[in-house]
C-alpha positions in Angstrom: 80.0 86.2 69.9 83.2 87.4 71.2 83.2 91.3 71.6 85.4 93.7 73.2 83.9 95.5 76.3 84.5 98.6 77.8 86.6 98.4 80.6 85.3 101.1 82.7 82.2 98.8 82.7 84.3 95.8 84.5 86.1 95.0 87.7 89.4 94.4 86.4 90.8 93.5 89.7 88.5 90.5 89.9 89.8 89.5 86.5 93.4 90.1 87.1 93.8 88.7 90.6 91.5 85.5 90.3 91.7 83.4 93.6 93.5 80.8 91.8 94.5 79.0 95.2 90.7 77.4 95.3 90.7 76.8 91.6 89.1 73.4 92.1 91.0 71.7 89.6 94.3 69.7 89.2 96.5 68.7 86.3 95.8 65.1 84.6 98.9 63.8 84.9 98.3 63.0 88.7 95.5 62.0 91.4 94.8 63.8 94.5 93.2 62.7 97.8 91.9 64.5 100.8 92.5 62.6 103.9 90.9 63.0 107.5 93.3 62.2 110.0 94.0 59.6 112.1 91.8 57.4 110.1 93.0 58.5 106.7 89.5 58.5 105.5 88.8 59.5 101.9 86.9 62.9 101.5 87.4 64.5 98.6 89.6 63.0 95.2 90.4 64.3 91.9 87.5 63.2 89.2 90.2 61.0 87.2 90.9 58.9 90.5 88.2 56.5 89.9 89.6 55.5 86.5 92.8 55.1 87.6 91.7 53.3 90.8 88.6 51.1 89.1 86.5 52.5 91.4 83.3 54.5 91.4 83.2 57.7 93.2 80.5 56.3 95.5 82.5 53.3 96.7 85.7 55.8 97.0 84.0 58.2 99.2 83.3 55.4 101.7 86.8 53.6 101.7 89.9 54.8 104.0 93.6 54.8 102.5 94.4 51.8 104.1 91.5 49.9 101.9 93.5 51.0 98.7 97.6 50.1 100.4 99.1 47.3 101.9 99.0 47.4 105.9 102.9 47.4 106.0 102.6 51.0 103.8 100.1 52.4 105.9 101.7 51.8 109.2 104.7 53.7 107.5 102.7 56.1 106.1 101.1 56.9 109.4 104.1 56.9 111.3 105.6 59.8 109.0 102.6 61.5 109.4 103.5 62.0 113.3 106.5 63.6 112.6 107.3 67.1 112.9 107.9 67.8 109.5 106.3 66.3 106.3 109.4 66.5 104.6 110.9 63.6 106.7 108.1 61.0 104.3 108.1 63.0 101.4 108.5 61.4 98.6 107.2 58.2 99.5 106.8 55.6 97.1 103.1 54.3 96.7 101.9 50.6 95.5 98.4 51.1 94.6 96.6 47.4 94.1 94.0 47.6 91.5 92.6 44.4 90.8 94.9 40.9 92.2 98.6 41.4 91.5 97.7 44.4 89.2 99.6 47.5 91.0 100.2 51.0 90.0 103.4 52.9 91.3 103.2 56.5 92.2 105.4 59.2 93.8 103.6 60.2 96.9 103.6 63.8 98.5 102.1 64.5 101.7 100.9 68.1 102.4 98.9 69.9 105.0 97.1 73.5 103.6 96.2 76.6 105.7 92.9 75.0 106.7 95.3 71.9 108.1 93.8 69.6 105.6 95.7 66.6 105.0 96.2 66.3 100.9 97.9 63.4 99.2 99.3 63.8 95.6 100.3 60.9 93.6 102.2 61.4 90.4 103.0 58.1 88.1 106.4 56.6 89.0 107.0 56.6 85.1 110.8 58.0 85.5 113.8 55.7 85.9 116.0 58.7 87.4 117.2 58.2 90.8 119.5 61.0 91.5 121.4 59.7 94.5 122.7 62.6 97.1 126.4 62.7 95.9 125.5 63.4 91.9 123.4 66.3 93.3 126.3 67.5 95.4 129.1 67.3 92.6 126.6 69.1 90.5 126.0 72.2 92.7 130.1 72.1 93.4 130.8 72.2 90.0 128.4 75.1 89.4 129.5 76.8 92.6 133.1 76.4 91.5 132.3 78.2 88.0 130.2 81.1 89.9 133.8 81.6 92.1 135.4 82.6 88.9 133.0 84.9 87.8 132.8 88.6 88.5 129.7 90.3 87.9 126.3 89.9 88.5 125.2 89.2 84.9 127.7 86.5 84.7 126.4 84.7 87.4 122.9 84.8 86.0 123.9 83.3 83.1 125.6 80.2 84.6 122.4 79.8 86.5 120.4 79.4 83.4 123.1 77.1 81.9 123.2 74.8 84.9 119.5 74.4 85.0 119.0 73.8 81.2 122.1 71.5 81.7 120.1 69.7 84.0 116.8 69.6 83.1 116.8 69.5 78.8 114.3 72.3 78.7 114.5 74.2 75.4 114.9 77.7 77.0 115.8 78.8 80.4 115.5 82.2 81.5 116.4 84.0 84.9 113.7 86.7 85.3 113.9 89.5 87.9 111.5 91.8 89.4 111.8 95.5 89.5 111.0 97.8 92.1 107.8 98.8 90.1 106.7 95.2 89.7 107.8 94.7 86.2 110.2 92.1 85.3 113.2 92.0 83.0 115.4 89.0 81.5 118.8 88.8 83.3 120.1 85.6 81.3 118.9 83.0 79.0 120.0 80.1 77.6 117.9 78.3 74.7 118.0 76.7 71.2 119.5 78.6 68.9 116.6 78.3 66.4 114.5 80.1 69.0 114.0 83.8 69.3 115.3 85.6 72.2 114.1 87.4 75.1 117.3 88.2 76.6 117.0 92.0 78.1 113.1 92.3 77.4 111.2 93.7 80.2 107.7 92.1 80.7 104.5 94.3 82.8 103.9 93.5 86.2 100.4 91.7 84.8 102.1 89.0 83.1 102.4 87.6 86.8 99.3 88.8 88.7 99.6 88.8 92.6 97.8 85.5 93.1 100.4 84.2 91.2 103.3 85.5 92.9 101.8 84.8 96.3 101.9 80.8 95.1 105.6 81.4 93.7 106.6 82.7 97.3 104.9 79.6 99.0 106.3 76.8 96.2 109.7 77.0 95.4 109.0 74.8 92.0 106.2 74.6 89.8 105.8 72.4 86.7 103.2 72.4 84.0 104.0 69.2 81.8 101.7 69.5 79.2 100.3 73.0 78.5 97.3 71.4 76.4 95.9 69.2 78.9 92.7 69.2 80.1 92.2 70.0 83.7 90.1 67.5 86.0 88.0 68.5 89.0 88.0 67.8 92.8 85.1 66.2 94.1 83.3 67.0 96.0 84.1 71.1 95.4 83.6 71.8 99.0 85.1 70.3 101.4 83.0 68.3 104.1 85.0 69.5 107.1 85.9 73.1 106.3 82.8 73.8 104.0 85.0 75.4 102.0 86.6 75.1 98.3 90.0 73.0 98.7 92.7 75.6 99.5 95.5 74.0 96.8 98.0 76.9 97.8 100.7 74.3 98.6 99.8 71.7 95.5 101.9 70.2 92.9 99.3 69.3 90.9 96.8 72.4 90.9 96.0 73.3 87.7 96.9 76.6 86.3 94.5 79.5 85.2 92.9 79.1 81.6 94.6 83.1 81.1 97.9 81.5 81.8 97.5 78.5 79.8 96.5 80.6 77.2 99.7 83.2 77.6 101.8 79.8 77.4 100.0 78.9 74.1 100.8 82.3 72.7 104.3 82.0 73.5 104.3 78.4 71.9 105.2 76.8 75.3 104.6 73.1 75.6 105.7 72.6 79.1 107.0 74.9 81.9 109.1 74.5 84.8 109.3 77.4 87.2 111.8 77.7 90.2 111.0 80.4 92.9 114.2 82.8 93.7 113.2 84.2 97.2 115.1 86.6 99.1 114.7 87.8 102.3 111.2 86.4 102.4 110.4 88.0 99.1 110.0 86.9 95.7 113.3 87.9 93.8 113.0 86.7 90.2 112.2 83.5 88.6 114.0 81.1 86.7 111.8 79.9 84.1 112.0 76.7 81.8 110.4 76.5 78.7 109.8 73.2 76.2 108.2 73.5 72.6 106.8 70.1 73.4 105.0 68.6 76.5 107.9 67.4 78.8 107.3 65.6 82.3 110.4 66.2 85.3 110.2 63.6 87.9 110.3 64.6 91.4 113.4 63.8 92.3 115.1 65.8 89.4 112.6 69.0 90.4 113.7 69.1 93.9 117.4 68.8 92.3 116.8 71.9 90.1 115.5 73.2 93.2 118.7 72.8 95.5 120.6 74.0 92.6 118.2 77.0 92.3 118.9 77.6 95.9 122.6 77.1 96.4 123.5 79.1 92.9 121.0 81.7 94.1 122.5 82.2 97.5 125.9 82.8 96.0 124.1 85.4 93.9 122.4 87.0 96.5 125.7 87.4 98.6 127.3 89.0 95.8 124.6 91.6 95.8 124.6 91.8 99.7 128.1 92.2 99.5 127.6 95.2 96.7 125.5 96.7 99.0 127.0 96.4 102.2 130.3 98.0 100.6 128.3 101.0 99.6 126.2 101.4 102.5 129.6 101.4 104.6 130.7 104.2 102.0 127.5 106.2 102.9 128.0 105.7 106.6 131.5 107.0 106.3 129.9 110.2 104.6 127.1 110.5 107.1 129.4 110.3 109.9 131.8 113.2 108.6 128.4 115.4 108.0 127.8 114.6 111.3 131.0 115.6 112.8 131.1 119.0 110.3 127.5 119.9 111.1 128.8 119.2 115.3 131.7 121.8 114.5 129.8 124.9 112.5 127.9 127.0 114.4 125.3 126.9 111.8 124.6 122.9 110.8 123.7 123.7 107.2 127.4 125.1 106.7 128.4 121.4 107.9 126.5 119.9 105.3 127.5 121.9 102.1 131.0 123.6 103.1 132.9 120.5 103.4 133.8 117.3 101.4 132.2 114.9 101.3 129.1 117.1 101.6 125.2 116.7 101.3 125.5 115.5 97.6 127.7 112.6 98.1 125.4 111.1 101.0 122.6 110.1 97.8 124.8 110.3 95.0 122.4 113.4 93.7 123.3 116.0 91.5 121.8 119.0 93.6 120.4 119.7 96.8 118.3 122.4 99.0 118.3 123.4 102.4 114.9 124.9 103.5 115.4 126.3 106.9 113.5 129.3 108.4 112.5 130.7 105.1 115.7 130.9 103.4 117.0 128.5 101.1 120.8 126.8 100.5 121.3 125.7 97.2 124.1 123.0 96.1 124.7 121.5 92.8 122.2 121.3 89.8 118.9 122.6 91.7 115.7 124.5 90.2 115.3 127.9 90.6 115.1 129.0 94.5 111.5 130.5 93.7 110.4 126.6 91.9 112.3 125.2 95.2 109.9 127.4 97.3 106.8 125.9 95.5 108.1 122.2 95.8 108.3 123.1 99.6 104.9 124.2 99.7 103.5 121.2 97.6 105.5 118.9 100.2 104.1 120.5 103.1 100.5 120.0 101.8 101.1 116.4 100.2 103.6 114.7 102.1 103.0 113.5 106.0 105.9 110.7 106.5 109.2 111.1 107.3 110.5 110.7 104.0 109.5 111.3 100.3 111.0 109.9 97.3 110.4 109.4 93.5 112.1 108.9 90.4 109.3 110.5 88.4 108.6 114.1 90.1 107.0 115.5 87.3 104.4 112.9 86.8 103.2 113.4 90.4 104.0 117.4 90.4 103.1 118.7 87.3 105.5 121.8 87.8 108.2 120.0 87.6 108.2 119.6 84.0 110.2 123.1 83.8 113.1 121.9 85.6 113.1 117.9 84.6 116.7 118.2 83.4 117.9 118.6 87.0 115.0 117.2 89.2 113.3 114.6 87.6 114.1 112.4 91.0 113.3 114.1 94.5 114.8 112.7 97.6 113.3 115.1 100.4 113.2 114.7 104.4 111.2 117.3 106.4 113.0 118.6 109.5 110.2 119.8 110.8 106.6 121.0 109.3 108.3 123.7 107.6 111.7 122.7 107.0 113.3 120.4 104.4 116.1 118.9 103.0 116.0 118.1 99.4 118.2 115.9 96.7 117.5 116.3 92.7 118.6 114.0 90.2 118.2 114.8 86.7 115.8 113.4 83.6 117.8 109.9 82.1 116.1 109.3 78.8 116.0 105.3 78.4 115.2 103.0 76.1 113.2 99.8 77.6 112.9 97.0 75.6 109.5 94.8 76.1 108.6 91.6 75.0 105.2 93.0 73.5 103.3 96.5 73.9 102.7 96.7 78.0 99.6 99.0 76.9 98.2 96.1 75.5 99.3 93.3 77.6 95.6 92.2 78.0 92.3 92.4 76.8 88.8 91.8 78.0 86.5 89.8 75.8 82.8 88.5 76.8 82.0 84.9 75.4 78.6 82.9 76.0 77.8 85.5 78.8 80.9 85.3 80.8 83.7 87.8 81.1 87.2 86.8 80.9 90.8 88.1 80.6 93.0 87.1 77.5 96.4 87.7 77.6 98.6 89.4 74.7 99.4 87.3 71.3 102.5 89.3 70.4 105.8 88.9 72.2 107.9 90.6 69.5 110.6 93.7 70.6 108.4 96.8 71.4 110.9 100.0 72.2 109.4 102.5 74.6 111.4 105.7 75.3 111.2 106.4 78.9 111.4 110.4 79.8 110.9 112.5 83.0 112.4 109.8 85.1 115.7 110.0 87.0 117.7 107.3 88.2 115.8 105.5 91.1 116.9 106.1 94.5 118.2 103.1 96.1 117.3 101.6 99.5 120.4 102.4 101.5 120.6 105.9 99.9 116.9 106.3 101.2 117.8 104.9 104.9 121.1 107.2 104.8 118.7 110.1 104.3 116.4 109.2 107.2 119.6 108.4 109.4 120.8 112.3 108.4 117.3 113.5 109.6 118.0 112.1 113.0 120.9 113.6 113.1 120.0 117.0 111.9 117.1 117.3 114.5 119.2 116.2 117.2 121.8 118.9 116.4 119.0 121.2 115.9 117.1 120.4 119.4 120.6 121.0 121.0 121.3 124.3 119.9 117.6 125.2 120.3 118.4 124.2 124.1 121.4 126.3 124.2 119.3 129.3 122.6 117.2 128.8 125.2 119.5 129.0 127.5 121.1 132.2 126.3 117.7 133.6 125.8 117.2 132.9 129.8 120.6 134.6 130.6 119.1 137.5 128.3 116.1 137.8 130.0 118.0 137.8 133.5 120.4 140.4 132.3 117.4 142.4 130.7 115.8 142.4 133.8 118.7 143.9 135.7 119.0 146.5 133.3 115.3 147.7 133.4 115.9 147.7 137.4 118.9 150.1 136.8 117.4 152.3 134.1 114.1 152.6 136.4 116.1 153.5 139.6 118.5 155.8 137.6 115.7 157.8 135.9 113.9 157.7 139.1 116.8 159.0 141.2 118.1 161.6 138.6 114.5 163.0 138.4 115.1 164.6 141.8 118.5 166.5 141.4 117.8 167.3 138.1 114.6 169.2 139.2 116.7 171.2 141.9 118.9 171.9 139.1 116.5 173.4 136.9 114.9 175.1 140.2 118.0 176.6 141.1 118.9 177.7 137.7 115.5 179.5 137.1 115.7 180.9 140.8 119.2 182.3 140.0 117.7 183.8 136.8 114.5 185.4 138.5 116.7 186.9 141.7 120.1 188.0 140.1 118.6 188.7 136.3 119.6 192.4 136.4 122.9 191.8 137.8 123.9 189.2 134.8 125.4 189.9 131.9 124.9 188.6 128.5 127.1 185.7 128.9 125.8 184.6 132.2 122.3 184.5 130.9 123.2 182.7 127.9 124.8 180.0 130.3 121.5 180.0 132.3 119.4 178.8 128.9 122.0 176.1 127.9 121.6 174.9 131.9 117.8 174.9 131.5 117.4 173.5 127.9 120.6 170.8 129.0 118.3 169.9 132.0 114.9 169.9 129.7 116.8 167.4 127.3 117.8 165.3 130.1 114.7 164.8 131.5 112.9 163.9 128.3 115.6 161.4 127.5 115.3 159.8 130.9 111.6 159.7 130.4 111.7 158.0 127.2 114.5 155.4 128.4 112.1 154.8 131.3 109.4 154.2 128.9 111.5 152.1 126.4 112.7 149.9 129.6 109.0 149.4 130.3 107.8 147.9 127.0 108.5 144.4 127.0 106.5 141.0 126.9 105.8 140.4 130.5 104.6 143.9 131.1 102.0 143.7 128.3 98.6 143.1 129.6 96.2 142.2 126.6 92.8 142.9 126.9 89.9 143.6 124.6 90.9 147.3 123.5 89.1 149.8 121.4 91.4 151.4 119.6 89.3 154.9 119.0 89.7 155.1 122.3 93.4 154.6 122.6 93.7 157.2 119.8 91.7 159.7 122.0 93.9 159.7 124.8 97.0 160.0 122.4 95.4 162.8 120.7 94.4 164.5 124.2 98.0 164.3 125.3 98.8 165.9 121.9 96.1 168.7 122.0 98.5 171.6 122.9 100.5 170.7 119.5 97.5 169.9 117.6 96.3 173.5 118.3 99.3 175.0 117.7 100.1 173.3 114.2 96.2 173.4 113.3 97.1 170.0 112.5 93.7 168.0 111.3 93.4 164.3 112.2 90.8 161.8 110.9 90.8 158.1 111.0 88.4 155.3 109.5 86.0 153.3 111.9 88.3 151.5 114.0 88.0 147.9 115.5 88.7 146.4 118.9 91.8 144.6 119.1 93.7 142.0 121.8 96.5 144.6 122.9 98.1 146.6 125.9 95.7 149.8 125.9 98.4 152.1 127.5 101.2 150.6 125.0 98.7 151.0 122.1 98.0 154.8 123.3 102.0 155.4 123.8 102.1 154.2 119.8 99.8 156.3 118.5 101.2 159.3 120.3 104.6 158.8 119.5 103.6 158.3 115.4 101.3 161.4 115.2 103.7 163.3 117.5 106.1 162.6 114.8 104.0 163.3 111.7 103.5 167.2 113.3 106.9 167.5 114.0 108.3 166.4 110.7 105.4 168.9 109.1 105.9 170.8 105.8 105.2 174.4 105.3 101.4 173.1 105.0 99.4 172.2 108.4 99.4 168.7 109.1 97.0 166.7 107.7 96.9 162.9 109.3 95.1 160.2 108.9 94.5 156.8 110.7 93.5 153.5 108.8 92.1 150.1 109.6 92.1 147.2 107.4 91.1 143.8 108.2 93.4 141.0 106.9 93.3 137.0 107.1 94.4 136.9 111.0 95.7 140.1 111.3 94.3 144.0 111.8 96.5 146.5 109.5 96.8 150.0 110.6 98.3 153.0 109.0 99.4 156.8 110.3 99.8 158.7 106.8 100.9 162.2 107.0 101.8 165.3 104.5 105.0 166.1 106.0 108.6 166.1 104.9 108.6 162.7 104.1 111.5 160.2 104.6 114.3 159.3 101.9 113.9 155.0 101.2 117.0 154.4 102.1 116.7 155.4 105.8 113.2 153.2 106.1 114.8 150.6 108.4 117.6 153.1 110.2 114.9 155.3 111.6 113.6 152.2 114.2 116.9 152.0 115.5 117.4 153.4 118.9 119.0 156.5 119.4 119.4 157.1 115.0 118.0 160.5 113.8 118.1 161.7 110.4 118.0 165.2 111.8 120.4 167.0 114.2 118.7 168.7 117.4 118.8 172.1 116.1 116.5 171.0 113.2 114.0 168.8 115.4 113.9 168.2 118.9 113.8 164.6 120.4 116.2 161.6 121.6 115.7 159.3 118.6 113.9 157.0 120.5 110.2 157.3 119.6 110.1 154.9 116.8 112.4 152.7 118.5 109.5 152.5 121.3 106.9 151.9 118.7 109.3 149.0 117.3 109.4 147.5 120.5 105.6 147.6 121.5 104.8 146.3 118.1 106.9 143.4 118.3 105.7 142.4 121.8 102.3 142.4 120.0 103.8 139.9 117.6 103.1 142.7 115.0 105.0 144.2 112.2 105.9 148.1 111.5 107.6 149.8 108.6 107.4 152.7 106.9 106.7 154.0 103.1 107.7 157.7 102.1 109.3 159.5 99.4 111.2 162.8 100.6 108.2 165.6 100.4 105.6 163.5 99.7 104.8 163.0 103.5 104.9 159.2 105.2 102.8 156.4 106.0 103.9 154.0 108.9 102.2 150.7 109.0 101.7 148.4 111.7 99.9 144.8 112.2 98.3 143.3 115.2 97.2 139.8 115.2 93.8 138.9 115.7 94.0 136.8 118.4 96.7 138.9 120.3 99.2 136.8 122.6 96.5 134.1 123.1 96.9 133.4 119.5 100.6 132.8 120.3 100.1 130.7 122.7 97.8 128.2 121.1 100.1 127.9 118.5 103.0 126.9 121.1 105.3 129.3 119.9 108.1 131.1 121.8 110.3 133.7 120.4 113.4 132.5 122.1 112.8 128.9 121.4 111.6 129.4 117.5 114.6 127.7 116.0 112.5 125.8 113.5 110.6 128.9 112.5 113.5 131.1 111.7 117.2 131.6 111.6 
């Protein structure tokens, strides 16, 4: 009883990839002997050997090869086996004596398997074909002459199948190429007119499973003279020396896997000959010869076909390499131009997009995007910036390699369905963990002609308690419309993108070094300016105090002698000196705020707030201000600078009060990795258009007559927060008060150190 099984309960891999190299059977048209060197003692043999030789299995196991052959043959064979390569002895004509003068003539081929076991395979020398070297030479020369007159690859393939069919006489000869995804397609076909054409059809990867491909890579030629013949077993099944089943990887006679035989029967094939096409050590494709009836091809003719296939394929391979070389040189020119542009521009991104050729030309893409420092530069046809941003987030979490590419992004990243018309294909290189260069290709809807439904390439059946894989029975044309797929990225394009990645990283690192040097120079300059500011403010304090004292003394002693103008001048002088002293104090405070001056320590925020309120107690008392706050945390910060921050913000809230008594509230909220503080007031408010301007040094929104001050208070606040690696901003409306927000990282500066980040060298982080 045969019934279909549920696939999920079966290990399909074992069924689809059986160990066919140790199948333990050969085809019945020849015999196989396993010999122990150096005496050539018979260890294993195919079960048809006894009938051919007329000797019982028990007798055969006790014999050596010299018991079956004449002495002069043995001497020649033993001499040949000592050669470095067995090609010097193969093939060898072997006359095997059965009884008296009854000889059987074989074409013998020696080979050793991976276990270094010597195997002799004998095929009856029934063919009278004897192809001399010059005949093969002329055959190959005529074929190559035709190739030289041919312009394109498809015509080359057609010539190959025509020449092979002319030599072998098979009913159908096909040239079959493997695609990058493992599937295959028929590039050329030569056949009887009465046969159905397979030209242009695709075949699923499962038609030629991995074990079969591995054997095709080991053997250039494979023949099955009769697909309906019954295999014969090897006896004993286990090699007595290795204690393992015999490895038949290099065997000519190895029996095909039953599923493959059934596959050939379903195609109506009675005999097959397959020539492997190998390029750079990898299986590129096959020349498949099919005959409707059994057909034997002699060893000499098979070798001639193999030679012809190799010679002609080398021309095909050379044409492909020439085309690849020309394209590679074109991309190298573009790559060199891009590197030069990047070196000339201040910003390497401009070098990639502003000139011709540009980034798109490097990979023949229709769109590209550069994600650097949180900014996006788009060129050509691309998804929207928001979609690119989400795509980059996905890449960050998904890809760890130096390059990522796919010709069907929507199948990996479902959100790409929304922009498949511009980005069904994606090629991406990370410049750093957060920065990427992306290329896009649009969807190309294709119709693929399959030789049968690829989704039904096989079925699993159970019969007599065993489970087996059965090939499909139909090879009729089955059309598939392929969507969500772009044109594939070529290897040379992928390699060019990788080379560009190296160039970008080098240029960015060089710019980082330059910025680091500039930062160092700036730091020295700032240090000198700080010293100057400190000295200037300190040295000016004393003469200013003297001016103030003398003016006040002048007013006290001679007040009765001064007229109104003189009194007014004295008042102006006192106010000017007072303003200058305030300005000097603010400049001194601003110059002291920097990263090096910060002493990070665990700081109780309510203590810093209380110190600030104590300094402001006179103004609080005068205005009747009410100040409240949330429960405040302990943070890593400089306590003095934190106190000064609160003093400036609350002082401003009091200064810019409305006609109501100031009501000020200090809030604190814990976010994921930082504390968010706020200082909310009910004052006059700020026009939102000036929200950024108020933090710029010496920027004022009001005249000194309206509100006293130097215009440095909020600039000092901003500098304090930046040195703490936080952010500060304001939200306000005129007449509705204002709320100043600022953040302080939970880990303070130590967290920055752990992340290895320095403001001046953070070139990968921000532009």
